N, C-alpha and C positions, 0 to 999 in steps of 0.2 A: 246351542244349548236348548233342551226340550222345554216346552211351556211349563211343565210341572216344576222343573228345576229352577226356572226363572222366577216362578211364583214363590217358591220356598226362599230363594235368595232375597227377593224383595221384602218378604215377611221378616226375615232375619235382620235386614238393614233397618226396617222400620222400628223393630224392637230395640235396636241399638240407639237409633237417633231420637227416640221418644224422650230421652232424658233432657234433650235440648229444650223441651217445653218448660222446664223448670227455669224460672227467671234468673236465679243466681248462676246456674250452670251455663245458661246462654250468654250472660254477661262476661263470664270468664272465657268462654269459647271465642267470643268476639275479640277479646283482648289477646288471646293466644294467636289468632289468625293474623294479627297485625305484624307479627315477628317473622312470618315465613312467606316465602314465595311459593305459591301453590303449584308452580310448574317444575320446581326442583325435586330431587330425590333426597330423602332424609333417612338417617338412622336415629333410633330412639333408645336411650339407656333406661332400662326398667330395673328397679330394685325390689319392688314389692311394697315400698312405703307409700303413703297416701299421695305425696307429690308426684311420684313417677307413674303411679296408676292413673291419676287424673290426666297426666300428660299423655299416657298411652291411649286413654279414651278419646281425648280430643284429636289425636293423630288418626285414630280409627275413623272418626267422624269425617275428617277432611279427605281421607282416602276413599270413603263411600261417596261423599257429595261431589268432590272435585277430581276424583281419580288420581290423587297425589300418591306417588310411589313411596312407601315407607317400610323400612326394615326394623325389626324389634330385637333387642339384645339384652340379656340378663347375665351379669357376671356373678359366678359363685366363687367367693374368695376362699372358701373352706377354712375360715378362721374360727368357726364354731362347729361343734360336733353335729348339730342338727341343720347345718346350712344347706346341705343337699336336699333334704326332705322339704325344707322351707322353699327352696328354689322350685322344686317340682310342683309344690302347691300353687305358687305364683303362676307358673306356666299353665296350670289347669284353670286357674281363675281367669286368665286372659282369653281362654277359649270361649268364655261367656260372651265376648264381643268378637269372636271369630278371628282372633289374632294368634298366629303361629310365631312364638317368640323363640329365638335361638339362644341356647344356653352356652356360655363361655366359662371355662374353668381356669382359675389361677392355680397353676401347678408349681411345685417346687417348695423349698424350705420357707417357712413363715417366720416373720420377725418377732423378736421379743420386746422391742422398743420402737418408738416412732411408728406404731402400727398403722394408724389412720392415714398418715402421709404416704407411707410405702404402698399401702393398699390402693390409695387413690392413683398413684403413679402406674401401678400394674393394671388397674382397671382401665385407665386411659390408653395404655399400650395395647391391651386386648381389643378394645373398641376401635382404635384407629386402624389396626391390622384388618379387622373385618370390614371397616368402611372402605379401605383401599381395595380389598379383594372384590367388593361389590361395586366399586367405582362410585362411591358416595362421598361428597365433599362437605356435607353438613351433618353435625351431630347435635341432637336435641337433648338437653338435660332438664331435670325437673326442679332446679333450684328456685326458691321462692323468696319473698322479701325478708322473712325471718333469717334465712341463710345469709342474705346481704348484710344485715346488721351484725350477725355473729362474725362474719368474715372481717368486717371493718374493725371491730373491737379486738379480734385476734391479732390482726396486723398492727393495730395501734400499740398493743402490749409488746410486740416484737420490735417496735421502733421502726416500722416500715416507712419508706418515703411516700410521696404523694401517689405514685403509680400503684404501689402495693395496696394503699388504703382504698382505692377505687377500682381494684382489679376485677371485681365480679360484676360485669355489666351484662346487658341483654345479649349483646354480640361480643364475642371475645376480641380483645385488642390484638392478640396474636394467635396464629394458627397452631394447633398441636399436630406436628408431623404432617402438615398439609391439610388438616381437617379443621374447618371453622366450627367453633362451638357456639351454639345459640341457646339462650335460656328464656323461652317465651313466657314463662310464668313468674319471672323475677319481680314483678310488681304485685303479685297476688299473695295474700296472707295464707299461712299454713292451715289455719283453722278453716278457711273456705275450701281448701283442697281436701281436707279430711272429710268434710261434709259431702263433697262430690264423690270421693271414693266409696264412702259409706252408701250413698244413694245408688251408684252404678253397680258396684261389686258386692256391697255389704261385707267388705273385707279390706284390710290392709295389714301389713306386717308391722308389729311393734318390736323394733330392734332393741334388745336389752341394753346395748351399749349406750343408748340414749339416756340412760339413768346412771351411767357409770361416771362418777366424778373424778376418776383417775384421768379421764380425758379432759384436756383444757377446754375444748369446745363446749362440753356439757356444763362446765363451771361458768363459762361466759354466758351461756343461755340463761342460767339462773341469775347471773349478774344483771342482765338486761332487765329482768323483771324487777330487781331491786332498784335499779336506776330510774325506772318509771315512777316509782314511789317517791324518789328524790327530785322529780321534776324534769328529768331527761326522757321525755316520752318519745315514742317511735316517730312521731311527726317531725320533731326537732332533729332527731337523728337522721331522718331521711333528707331533710332540708340541708343539713351539714354535708352529707355525702354528695348531694346534687351540686352544691356550690364548689366542692372540691373537684368534681368532675369537669366543671367549666375550666378551672385552672389547669387541670391535667390535659385537656384537649389542646390548650394553647401551647403547653410544653411539647406535646406530641408533634405539633405542627413545626416548631422550630428544630426539634430533634431530627425529624425526617429531612428537613432542609439542610441540616448539617451533614447528614449522611450523603445526600445527593450532591452537595457542593464540594465536600472535602474528603471524599473517599471514592475509590474505584474498585469494582468487583471484577476479578479475573475468573471467568467461568472455567477456563482451561486448568487453572491451578486451584480452583475452589477456594479462593482467598480474597480478603479485603485488604487494600492498601490505603492506609490513612495518612494524609499529609499533615504537616505541622499545624496548620490552621484548625484542624479538627479538634485539637485539645485546647485551643485558645478561644473558647466560647464560654458563656455563663456556666458555672459548675454543674447545675442540674441538667442542662442541655448536653454537656459532655458525657455525664454519667448515663443518661437515658439513651443517647444514641450509641454509645460504646456497648452498653448492655444489649441493645438490639442486634448489633453486629455479632457479638459473642453467641447470642441465642440462635441466630441464623446459621452460623458456621458450625456451632456445636450441636445443632439440631435438637435443642431442648425446648420444652414448653415454658419452663420458668428460667429466667436469667440467673446468673450467680448472685449470691447474697451481697447486700450493700457494702459491708466492711471489706470484703475481699476485692470487690470492684473498685472501691475508693482507693484502696492501697495500691492497686496496679496503676490506676490513672495518675496518682501522685508520683509514683515511680517513673512514669513516662514524662510527666511535666518537669520533674526536677532532675531528669536524666540519670537516675540511679538504677533504672531497670534496663537490662539488655535482652533477657529472654525469660519467659515464665509460662506456666500453664494455668488455665482457668476455664471452667465451664465446658470442658471437652475441646478446648482450643489451645494452640500454641501462639503466644504473643511475642513477637520478635522485633526489636528496635534495629532498624537498618538506616544509618545516617540520620536524615531528618524525617524519615517515614517509619510507620509501624505496620507490620504485616501480621494479619490474623488468619490462621489456617487450621484445619482439623488436627487434633492430636493424633488421630490414626488416619493417615491419608493413603 
């Protein structure tokens, strides 16, 4: 590379990195770095919101300073008439820090109900395909601590079990189609990320759906503010989630032990064979370990919902179940064992 080109490149890098001189930005950057191995290759999901733009900025910084390889992706869901125009604007804004972001488009018929959940599933599918294509094993998401609180209360209202209540961690408990999800900003407040995006880009997308109370998540967001006035502040909520995580880790340990001790995986048949003892453990251990087996065989990110899962486990325990399907799996009782294999083999 010519001297002039090197000089221009160095100047551009200095302009990008200068924001780290800001004390708040530097503190968040240091927290961000704790979650990643600088030697790995990563993909970043960018939406245009303040959280994902702040994440994109920090990723750009580590790619400059440590030569970490990072790919950037933006998913256009095409759920709003101006979404394409908005996506193009975000791509243009990212050029400010010399980031070439790949645009992924969700094609096909759009849902009329359960929109956010279906959109999330399709977004992860698109991102995981690109990660595999580029041989990337780690996907970075911009979730922050406010998302953690919202997710906790949403799951609480659904009657989720312990695992569901603490499912949004810094590093995902389960892979999504072989991709490990990391949330390096999960301990950071959204208000701080807004300040960072404003300072670096002087821009972020205000999604109109964030004010739409037809979505339960938005109603929960407003409920959190109400609960703060009633004494359940975010520090107490955070402490509750942390305590539940300790209990969850203990159950994970014994669930994994149950799988290792009381099941056999047949690679040739792509099937798990569970012995009688598998189902004679404490109930939560049985449910958790059985859900994990269904998730692995069914190749799903999320395991089946609790009611369906409990019903099948009870059918196995009380010997009323011979064969059924759940979570993309066929579950078959053969003598004293249970075989779990893909629905489409």
